[in-house]
C-alpha atoms as one frame of an Amber mdcrd trajectory, in Angstrom:
protein
 150.243 113.256 208.543 149.959 110.838 205.914 152.746 111.500 202.696 149.790
 113.456 200.856 150.465 116.518 203.274 152.951 118.931 202.875 154.244 120.881
 206.090 154.524 124.548 206.077 156.819 126.646 208.216 156.879 130.197 207.916
 158.766 132.942 210.823 158.985 136.762 210.592 159.155 139.504 212.430 154.913
 140.138 212.126 152.196 138.579 211.111 152.214 140.254 207.622 155.235 138.923
 207.339 154.651 135.602 207.898 151.224 135.207 205.473 153.426 137.505 202.632
 156.027 134.308 203.519 153.531 131.280 203.836 151.570 132.008 200.574 155.469
 133.057 198.788 156.521 129.160 200.134 153.012 127.320 198.949 153.519 128.667
 195.530 157.143 127.621 195.143 156.616 124.040 196.663 153.370 124.041 193.787
 155.744 125.367 190.964 158.456 126.781 188.985 157.644 130.057 188.883 160.304
 131.056 186.480 157.448 129.603 183.454 154.877 132.322 183.508 153.553 135.056
 182.294 152.374 137.744 184.284 148.749 138.248 184.021 147.980 141.619 187.135
 148.207 141.939 190.241 144.659 141.591 192.447 143.436 143.188 195.701 142.369
 141.226 197.992 139.928 141.640 201.177 139.350 138.500 203.682 138.125 137.991
 207.308 137.584 135.634 210.168 137.105 135.017 213.949 140.787 134.398 214.643
 144.386 134.830 213.368 144.969 131.040 212.360 141.006 130.587 210.718 141.929
 133.941 208.963 145.823 131.820 207.710 143.441 129.155 207.060 141.353 131.293
 204.807 144.113 133.416 203.180 146.002 129.973 201.872 142.632 128.175 200.505
 141.770 131.039 198.761 144.687 131.327 197.140 145.071 127.693 196.163 141.317
 127.888 194.987 142.571 130.888 192.597 145.042 128.381 191.606 142.964 125.482
 191.106 141.075 127.194 188.882 142.379 129.613 187.111 146.258 127.871 186.646
 147.344 131.233 188.356 150.423 131.523 190.693 151.340 133.853 192.319 154.756
 135.021 193.248 154.368 138.744 194.829 152.487 139.358 198.308 151.976 142.258
 200.056 149.621 141.918 203.201 148.239 144.249 205.815 146.642 141.900 208.581
 144.225 143.985 211.012 144.622 142.048 214.341 141.950 143.606 216.214 139.213
 142.823 213.343 141.237 139.673 212.496 140.854 140.636 208.350 143.409 141.257
 205.803 143.975 143.741 202.398 146.380 141.728 200.056 147.560 142.618 196.785
 149.258 140.426 195.096 150.573 139.756 191.413 149.409 136.697 189.512 150.694
 134.770 186.458 149.161 132.310 184.371 151.359 128.876 185.056 152.179 127.445
 181.478 152.696 123.174 181.523 154.805 122.944 178.873 156.351 120.008 180.557
 157.151 121.721 183.778 155.681 119.635 186.524 153.975 120.981 189.428 152.558
 119.660 192.871 148.459 119.563 193.066 147.782 121.241 196.355 143.948 121.096
 197.342 142.907 122.683 200.876 144.824 123.738 204.171 144.778 120.157 206.401
 143.701 121.868 209.652 144.112 124.766 211.771 147.429 126.241 211.400 149.340
 126.780 214.443 150.686 130.386 215.301 153.147 131.479 218.128 153.592 135.272
 218.831 156.320 136.408 220.614 157.593 140.295 221.457 159.951 140.048 218.188
 158.722 136.931 216.164 155.484 135.244 214.303 155.951 131.484 213.802 153.527
 129.575 212.055 152.850 126.002 211.372 150.287 124.549 208.724 149.575 121.238
 206.846 148.576 121.745 203.440 146.621 118.567 201.592 147.992 117.062 198.069
């Protein structure tokens, strides 16, 4: 990958938690989450053809909300329906206040994430375009 790509890796006990960790890691990389004003809680639902496409769609949607509305998310509660490749999530968002704090600019997921599901853990490797 080129220098304008951020590699995000996460692992957890299940798919729900790995989606949460990916989102949290992404936003911790984007901005100092201490410099925000709480604006609300949002309920989201998404579906896709596979867990990999669902993760890609999830992260791209969060990046869209960040880029369009300057929202920064710091809390994620995700429930994955593996049978239907869908998710429902509750996220808490803040309005980013730049006030001299630098912010990384990420635009989209660079390629389909790689998800490894084992008996007791799930891991993911995904690249994000800056």
